[in-house]
C-alpha positions as CSV (number, residue, x, y, z in Angstrom):
1,M,-63.9,-66.4,-32.9
2,K,-64.8,-66.8,-36.7
3,V,-62.7,-68.9,-39.0
4,S,-62.3,-65.7,-41.1
5,M,-60.8,-63.7,-38.4
6,I,-58.4,-66.5,-37.6
7,F,-57.4,-66.8,-41.1
8,E,-56.8,-62.8,-41.3
9,I,-54.8,-63.0,-38.2
10,V,-52.4,-65.9,-39.5
11,L,-52.1,-64.1,-42.8
12,F,-51.2,-61.1,-41.1
13,V,-48.6,-62.5,-39.0
14,V,-47.2,-64.7,-41.9
15,L,-46.9,-61.9,-44.4
16,I,-45.1,-59.5,-41.9
17,A,-42.8,-62.6,-41.2
18,F,-42.0,-63.3,-45.0
19,Q,-41.8,-59.5,-45.8
20,T,-39.2,-58.9,-42.9
21,T,-37.1,-61.9,-43.3
22,I,-37.3,-63.0,-46.9
23,F,-38.9,-60.6,-49.4
24,S,-37.2,-57.3,-47.9
25,Q,-33.7,-59.1,-48.7
26,I,-34.7,-59.7,-52.5
27,S,-33.6,-57.1,-55.0
28,V,-33.6,-58.4,-58.5
29,F,-30.8,-56.3,-60.4
30,G,-31.0,-53.8,-57.5
31,V,-34.2,-52.6,-58.8
32,A,-37.3,-54.8,-58.1
33,T,-38.3,-55.7,-54.6
34,P,-41.4,-57.8,-53.8
35,I,-43.7,-56.1,-51.4
36,L,-46.2,-59.0,-50.7
37,Y,-47.8,-57.5,-47.5
38,V,-50.3,-55.4,-49.5
39,Y,-52.0,-58.9,-50.2
40,F,-53.5,-58.7,-46.7
41,L,-55.4,-55.6,-47.7
42,I,-56.6,-57.3,-51.1
43,K,-57.9,-60.3,-49.1
44,L,-60.0,-58.9,-46.4
45,P,-63.9,-59.4,-47.1
46,M,-65.7,-56.5,-49.0
47,G,-67.9,-55.6,-45.9
48,R,-65.1,-55.3,-43.5
49,N,-65.4,-52.1,-41.4
50,V,-63.4,-49.2,-42.8
51,F,-61.9,-48.4,-39.3
52,Y,-60.7,-52.1,-39.0
53,V,-59.3,-52.0,-42.5
54,I,-57.3,-48.6,-41.9
55,T,-56.1,-49.7,-38.4
56,S,-54.6,-53.0,-39.3
57,G,-53.2,-51.6,-42.6
58,F,-51.5,-49.1,-40.2
59,L,-50.4,-51.5,-37.7
60,M,-48.9,-53.7,-40.7
61,G,-47.0,-51.1,-42.1
62,L,-45.8,-49.7,-38.4
63,I,-44.6,-53.4,-37.7
64,I,-42.8,-53.8,-40.8
65,D,-41.3,-50.1,-40.4
66,I,-39.8,-51.3,-37.1
67,F,-38.5,-54.5,-38.3
68,L,-36.8,-52.9,-41.3
69,N,-35.8,-49.7,-39.7
70,T,-37.8,-47.8,-42.2
71,P,-39.2,-44.5,-40.6
72,G,-42.9,-44.5,-41.3
73,M,-42.6,-45.3,-45.1
74,N,-44.6,-48.4,-45.0
75,A,-47.0,-47.4,-42.5
76,A,-47.8,-44.2,-44.4
77,A,-48.1,-46.1,-47.7
78,T,-50.1,-48.9,-46.3
79,T,-52.6,-46.6,-44.6
80,I,-53.3,-44.6,-47.5
81,I,-53.9,-47.5,-49.5
82,A,-56.4,-48.9,-46.8
83,A,-58.1,-45.9,-46.8
84,L,-58.7,-46.0,-50.7
85,R,-59.6,-49.8,-50.5
86,K,-63.5,-49.4,-50.1
87,P,-63.8,-46.9,-52.9
88,L,-61.6,-48.9,-55.1
89,L,-63.9,-52.1,-54.4
90,N,-66.9,-50.2,-55.4
91,V,-65.3,-49.2,-58.8
92,F,-64.1,-52.8,-59.6
93,F,-66.8,-55.2,-57.9
94,S,-70.6,-54.9,-58.2
95,R,-72.4,-53.6,-55.0
96,D,-74.5,-56.8,-55.2
97,D,-71.7,-58.8,-53.8
98,Y,-72.4,-59.8,-50.2
99,E,-70.6,-58.5,-47.2
100,E,-68.2,-61.4,-46.5
101,F,-67.4,-61.6,-50.2
102,V,-63.6,-62.1,-50.4
103,P,-62.1,-61.2,-53.7
104,S,-60.0,-64.0,-55.4
105,I,-58.8,-64.8,-58.6
106,Y,-61.4,-67.6,-59.2
107,S,-64.4,-65.7,-57.9
108,S,-64.3,-62.9,-60.5
109,T,-61.1,-63.1,-62.3
110,K,-61.1,-59.8,-64.4
111,S,-62.2,-57.4,-61.5
112,F,-59.9,-59.1,-59.1
113,I,-57.0,-58.6,-61.6
114,R,-57.5,-55.1,-62.2
115,F,-58.2,-54.4,-58.6
116,V,-55.0,-55.9,-57.6
117,I,-53.1,-54.3,-60.3
118,V,-54.4,-50.8,-59.4
119,I,-53.7,-51.5,-55.7
120,T,-50.3,-52.7,-56.1
121,I,-49.0,-49.8,-58.5
122,M,-50.6,-47.2,-56.0
123,H,-49.0,-48.8,-53.0
124,Q,-45.7,-49.1,-54.8
125,T,-45.9,-45.5,-56.2
126,L,-46.6,-44.1,-52.8
127,L,-43.8,-46.2,-51.0
128,F,-41.1,-45.5,-53.6
129,F,-41.8,-41.7,-53.8
130,I,-41.9,-41.6,-49.9
131,E,-38.5,-43.4,-50.0
132,S,-36.9,-41.2,-52.4
133,F,-38.7,-38.0,-51.5
134,T,-37.4,-36.2,-54.6
135,F,-38.1,-35.9,-58.3
136,F,-34.3,-35.7,-59.0
137,N,-34.0,-39.1,-60.6
138,L,-37.6,-39.5,-61.5
139,S,-37.1,-42.2,-64.5
140,Y,-35.2,-44.5,-62.0
141,T,-37.9,-44.1,-59.5
142,I,-40.6,-44.9,-62.2
143,F,-38.7,-47.8,-63.3
144,R,-38.4,-49.2,-59.7
145,I,-42.2,-48.9,-59.2
146,F,-43.0,-50.8,-62.4
147,A,-40.4,-53.5,-61.8
148,S,-41.4,-54.0,-58.1
149,S,-45.1,-54.0,-59.0
150,A,-44.7,-56.6,-61.8
151,L,-42.5,-58.9,-59.4
152,T,-45.2,-58.2,-56.5
153,L,-48.1,-58.8,-58.9
154,V,-46.7,-62.2,-60.1
155,L,-46.2,-63.3,-56.4
156,I,-49.8,-62.1,-55.4
157,F,-51.4,-64.1,-58.4
158,A,-49.4,-67.2,-57.6
159,L,-50.2,-66.9,-53.8
160,D,-53.9,-66.4,-54.7
161,G,-53.7,-69.3,-57.2
162,L,-52.3,-71.6,-54.5
163,M,-54.7,-70.6,-51.7
164,Y,-57.8,-71.6,-53.5
165,R,-58.7,-74.4,-55.6
166,K,-60.1,-73.5,-59.2
167,S,-62.2,-76.6,-59.3
168,S,-64.3,-75.9,-56.2
169,G,-63.4,-72.5,-55.1
170,I,-62.9,-73.2,-51.9
171,Q,-60.0,-72.5,-49.6
172,A,-57.3,-74.9,-49.8
């Protein structure tokens, strides 16, 4: 088994564990909740099979739904984001990048930041609109989307900064 697959499995399990035990309990001012498990979809190599990405995204969302007792909300949002991942990668990264290229803050900073912002905001939008399932209190839902997105983005950039050393660009 390749080292990258072992890394993906460990990242999958660790993100689910942290999301279900720690991050789901955090609510900043009752509005912002960090949803860090989307980082798994961000860190998959660019050449990863679309079926693998969608299946692993669905499984991650389903496992989180089971632990948090949310009826399919995370699975739906994560599956849609997993399906949109490849077209978004093509928009933000050049097609010359090799198949095993893993997007990171140090390899292509501007593209990575834009990609992460778009993925995170799309995921939060889907998740919170599925959760509220109404346009009744639209301003509150939009405020929750942007507050949770900002908190999630800070955590994603911090985690990505910790995982890679800037000087050498190799995995820590």
